[in-house]
C-alpha positions, 0 to 999 in steps of 0.5 A: 307121293301126292296120291293120298293128298289128291284122293283127299281133295277129290273125296271132300268135294261132291261131284268131283271126278278127278284131280291132277297135279300139273307142272308148268309145262302142262305135264301131269305129275300125278292123277286121282279119280276116274277121268277115263271119259276125258283126256286129262293130259290134254285137257290139263296142257290146254287149260294151263297154256290158256291160264298162262296166256291170260296171266301174260295179258293181266301183267300188261294190265297190271292185274296180277297173276291168275290164281284160278280159272274155271270152264263150265261146259254142258258136262263138266266144270273144270278148275285150274288152280295155281299152287306154286310158280311151277305147279297147278291142280286141275279138277274135274267136277260133273256139271250136274251135282258138282259143288263149285263153291266147296271145290274152290275152297278145297283147292285153296286149302290144297294150295297151303297144304301142297306148297311146302312139298313143291317148293 
């Protein structure tokens, strides 16, 4: 159901390797792209758990929920972007040549496009 939308996200961002729709438990619902060099299931679960932990801390500090988290390593930049209370997008960019600003913009657009389907 979401394959075409995920493909559009991936295709619109230079350096995007893969994008996954992940539920609140960290389980991948659907993925598009070549994330074969990564364990996207484990990566999604781990980063979503980190995002939830940060959100809990931020609630205690009255800062609000985390909308987006990015991690940059030697090889990749990975973004987790909240869609609804129950779903997030996980986007993997190659570190060299990946368009971080465009990725953030497209993830915000994807939130608007997908939130009605995920409600």
